[in-house]
SEKOLLUM-945626 format. One record per residue: residue number from 0; residue in three letters; x, y, z of N, C-alpha, C, CB in turn. Coordinates in steps of 0.02 Angstrom, whole numbers, plus 50000, padded with zeros to 5 digits. Glycine has a CB too. Layout:
<recs>
(NUM; "ALA"; (X; Y; Z); (X; Y; Z); (X; Y; Z); (X; Y; Z)),
...
</recs>
This chain:
<recs>
(0; "UNK"; (50854; 50580; 50503); (50817; 50606; 50458); (50757; 50646; 50473); (50804; 50562; 50423)),
(1; "UNK"; (50739; 50700; 50439); (50697; 50751; 50453); (50627; 50729; 50422); (50725; 50817; 50425)),
(2; "UNK"; (50579; 50741; 50454); (50508; 50736; 50433); (50482; 50797; 50399); (50465; 50721; 50492)),
(3; "UNK"; (50467; 50788; 50344); (50436; 50852; 50292); (50376; 50828; 50276); (50477; 50871; 50218)),
(4; "UNK"; (50330; 50883; 50279); (50260; 50870; 50254); (50247; 50889; 50178); (50209; 50911; 50298)),
(5; "UNK"; (50221; 50849; 50141); (50213; 50870; 50076); (50141; 50847; 50050); (50271; 50841; 50032)),
(6; "UNK"; (50106; 50904; 50016); (50041; 50898; 49994); (50039; 50841; 49937); (50015; 50968; 49968)),
(7; "UNK"; (50093; 50843; 49905); (50092; 50786; 49848); (50091; 50720; 49862); (50144; 50790; 49809)),
(8; "UNK"; (50131; 50704; 49914); (50125; 50640; 49946); (50057; 50622; 49975); (50172; 50635; 49998)),
(9; "UNK"; (50040; 50670; 50012); (49963; 50658; 50040); (49918; 50636; 49981); (49928; 50731; 50075)),
(10; "UNK"; (49921; 50670; 49930); (49872; 50659; 49886); (49887; 50590; 49840); (49864; 50725; 49844)),
(11; "UNK"; (49948; 50581; 49827); (49961; 50511; 49794); (49940; 50448; 49846); (50047; 50506; 49773)),
(12; "UNK"; (49965; 50462; 49911); (49941; 50406; 49960); (49875; 50402; 49966); (49965; 50411; 50025)),
(13; "UNK"; (49836; 50457; 49962); (49764; 50440; 49971); (49731; 50408; 49905); (49725; 50507; 49990)),
(14; "UNK"; (49761; 50421; 49853); (49754; 50393; 49791); (49754; 50317; 49792); (49807; 50418; 49749)),
(15; "UNK"; (49816; 50302; 49812); (49835; 50230; 49816); (49788; 50194; 49875); (49919; 50224; 49834)),
(16; "UNK"; (49770; 50224; 49931); (49720; 50203; 49976); (49651; 50194; 49944); (49717; 50251; 50031)),
(17; "UNK"; (49638; 50236; 49905); (49562; 50230; 49875); (49563; 50175; 49827); (49535; 50299; 49833)),
(18; "UNK"; (49623; 50168; 49787); (49625; 50099; 49744); (49624; 50050; 49782); (49682; 50086; 49699)),
(19; "UNK"; (49659; 50048; 49842); (49648; 49979; 49882); (49578; 49966; 49908); (49695; 49978; 49945)),
(20; "UNK"; (49545; 50024; 49925); (49479; 50012; 49948); (49435; 49998; 49895); (49453; 50066; 49985)),
(21; "UNK"; (49451; 50013; 49843); (49393; 49993; 49775); (49418; 49917; 49768); (49406; 50046; 49683)),
(22; "UNK"; (49474; 49898; 49774); (49488; 49822; 49772); (49455; 49789; 49819); (49558; 49804; 49780)),
(23; "UNK"; (49452; 49807; 49885); (49421; 49763; 49939); (49352; 49770; 49924); (49438; 49784; 50016)),
(24; "UNK"; (49323; 49821; 49900); (49248; 49828; 49887); (49225; 49779; 49831); (49231; 49904; 49865)),
(25; "UNK"; (49264; 49780; 49775); (49239; 49737; 49717); (49290; 49687; 49712); (49229; 49775; 49647)),
(26; "UNK"; (49302; 49639; 49769); (49355; 49588; 49765); (49327; 49536; 49732); (49384; 49565; 49830)),
(27; "UNK"; (49257; 49518; 49731); (49229; 49464; 49694); (49238; 49468; 49620); (49159; 49459; 49709)),
(28; "UNK"; (49223; 49522; 49581); (49222; 49517; 49507); (49301; 49528; 49493); (49169; 49577; 49469)),
(29; "UNK"; (49340; 49560; 49535); (49409; 49553; 49515); (49432; 49486; 49520); (49451; 49595; 49552)),
(30; "UNK"; (49421; 49460; 49571); (49445; 49378; 49580); (49414; 49335; 49528); (49421; 49343; 49653)),
(31; "UNK"; (49360; 49354; 49507); (49323; 49304; 49455); (49357; 49313; 49385); (49238; 49320; 49449)),
(32; "UNK"; (49370; 49379; 49378); (49397; 49396; 49305); (49476; 49384; 49292); (49383; 49475; 49290)),
(33; "UNK"; (49515; 49410; 49358); (49585; 49410; 49353); (49620; 49354; 49395); (49609; 49477; 49373)),
(34; "UNK"; (49594; 49310; 49437); (49619; 49257; 49479); (49577; 49202; 49471); (49626; 49274; 49548)),
(35; "UNK"; (49582; 49146; 49514); (49556; 49085; 49512); (49484; 49086; 49539); (49598; 49040; 49548)),
(36; "UNK"; (49456; 49140; 49541); (49381; 49140; 49558); (49370; 49129; 49634); (49342; 49082; 49515)),
(37; "UNK"; (49323; 49088; 49660); (49308; 49091; 49735); (49370; 49068; 49770); (49243; 49045; 49757)),
(38; "UNK"; (49410; 49033; 49751); (49462; 49017; 49791); (49512; 49080; 49807); (49497; 48962; 49758)),
(39; "UNK"; (49511; 49123; 49773); (49561; 49178; 49782); (49524; 49239; 49809); (49598; 49196; 49713)),
(40; "UNK"; (49456; 49235; 49831); (49428; 49297; 49859); (49462; 49334; 49917); (49364; 49283; 49880)),
(41; "UNK"; (49497; 49288; 49960); (49528; 49313; 50030); (49599; 49344; 50001); (49539; 49242; 50095)),
(42; "UNK"; (49623; 49312; 49949); (49686; 49343; 49937); (49687; 49406; 49895); (49726; 49296; 49906)),
(43; "UNK"; (49630; 49422; 49864); (49625; 49486; 49832); (49602; 49526; 49886); (49578; 49489; 49771)),
(44; "UNK"; (49554; 49514; 49930); (49555; 49556; 49988); (49613; 49580; 50032); (49520; 49529; 50025)),
(45; "UNK"; (49654; 49531; 50040); (49715; 49540; 50078); (49765; 49580; 50040); (49746; 49474; 50098)),
(46; "UNK"; (49765; 49588; 49972); (49801; 49631; 49938); (49783; 49697; 49942); (49803; 49615; 49879)),
(47; "UNK"; (49703; 49710; 49932); (49671; 49773; 49945); (49692; 49802; 50004); (49602; 49768; 49948)),
(48; "UNK"; (49690; 49759; 50056); (49699; 49786; 50133); (49773; 49819; 50129); (49695; 49716; 50200)),
(49; "UNK"; (49833; 49772; 50101); (49902; 49793; 50102); (49901; 49849; 50059); (49954; 49741; 50081)),
(50; "UNK"; (49877; 49856; 50009); (49869; 49929; 49973); (49851; 49989; 50017); (49810; 49926; 49919)),
(51; "UNK"; (49786; 49977; 50050); (49766; 50025; 50095); (49824; 50052; 50145); (49710; 49995; 50131)),
(52; "UNK"; (49851; 50004; 50177); (49910; 50016; 50223); (49965; 50050; 50193); (49936; 49953; 50250)),
(53; "UNK"; (49987; 50028; 50139); (50041; 50065; 50096); (50028; 50126; 50080); (50056; 50037; 50035)),
(54; "UNK"; (49962; 50151; 50058); (49939; 50209; 50038); (49941; 50255; 50095); (49876; 50202; 50010)),
(55; "UNK"; (49919; 50237; 50151); (49922; 50269; 50212); (49985; 50297; 50231); (49904; 50228; 50258)),
(56; "UNK"; (50035; 50240; 50239); (50104; 50261; 50250); (50135; 50311; 50197); (50146; 50199; 50253)),
(57; "UNK"; (50109; 50311; 50133); (50135; 50355; 50083); (50113; 50426; 50107); (50107; 50336; 50009)),
(58; "UNK"; (50043; 50429; 50120); (50011; 50490; 50130); (50039; 50517; 50200); (49931; 50480; 50127)),
(59; "UNK"; (50062; 50484; 50247); (50097; 50511; 50311); (50164; 50540; 50300); (50106; 50455; 50361)),
(60; "UNK"; (50199; 50507; 50238); (50262; 50523; 50223); (50307; 50482; 50260); (50274; 50588; 50233)),
(61; "UNK"; (50289; 50426; 50287); (50336; 50376; 50315); (50365; 50329; 50279); (50311; 50343; 50359)),
(62; "UNK"; (50355; 50322; 50221); (50378; 50270; 50169); (50466; 50293; 50166); (50327; 50282; 50080)),
(63; "UNK"; (50478; 50354; 50160); (50549; 50358; 50154); (50585; 50339; 50227); (50568; 50435; 50129)),
(64; "UNK"; (50550; 50350; 50284); (50588; 50321; 50344); (50593; 50251; 50348); (50559; 50341; 50406)),
(65; "UNK"; (50546; 50216; 50317); (50539; 50150; 50319); (50591; 50121; 50271); (50469; 50130; 50304)),
(66; "UNK"; (50593; 50148; 50219); (50645; 50130; 50160); (50715; 50147; 50187); (50630; 50175; 50086)),
(67; "UNK"; (50729; 50189; 50226); (50797; 50211; 50250); (50825; 50171; 50295); (50797; 50272; 50278)),
(68; "UNK"; (50781; 50143; 50345); (50792; 50088; 50381); (50806; 50019; 50360); (50748; 50085; 50413)),
(69; "UNK"; (50763; 50000; 50312); (50787; 49941; 50271); (50843; 49935; 50234); (50747; 49927; 50231)),
(70; "UNK"; (50860; 50001; 50205); (50923; 49998; 50164); (50987; 49998; 50213); (50925; 50062; 50113)),
(71; "UNK"; (50985; 50036; 50277); (51026; 50032; 50329); (51045; 49968; 50354); (51001; 50064; 50375)),
(72; "UNK"; (50991; 49930; 50358); (50995; 49855; 50384); (51031; 49813; 50336); (50923; 49823; 50395)),
(73; "UNK"; (51013; 49829; 50276); (51042; 49779; 50212); (51119; 49798; 50208); (51001; 49797; 50127)),
(74; "UNK"; (51130; 49865; 50216); (51205; 49895; 50206); (51246; 49877; 50267); (51206; 49978; 50198)),
(75; "UNK"; (51208; 49876; 50319); (51255; 49864; 50374); (51276; 49925; 50412); (51315; 49830; 50349)),
(76; "UNK"; (51251; 49977; 50383); (51280; 50045; 50391); (51248; 50070; 50473); (51250; 50101; 50318)),
(77; "UNK"; (51255; 50139; 50479); (51243; 50165; 50544); (51163; 50182; 50534); (51295; 50232; 50565)),
</recs>
């Protein structure tokens, strides 16, 4: 698989990472209004950190490589 750089994926990935950063920053109001309150603060922050990591993978255009590996493992192909 060839690596190709794309400004479109960089912008989309950075927007996703920024959304994850906003979730981490505003985790308390989000947990209070959308989840179980104090019991879910850590869960909401974890989802935000995971979103940041996925956004950075997309910005680096590595998501296609990872998805290709996963599909090849599932199909049992080369």
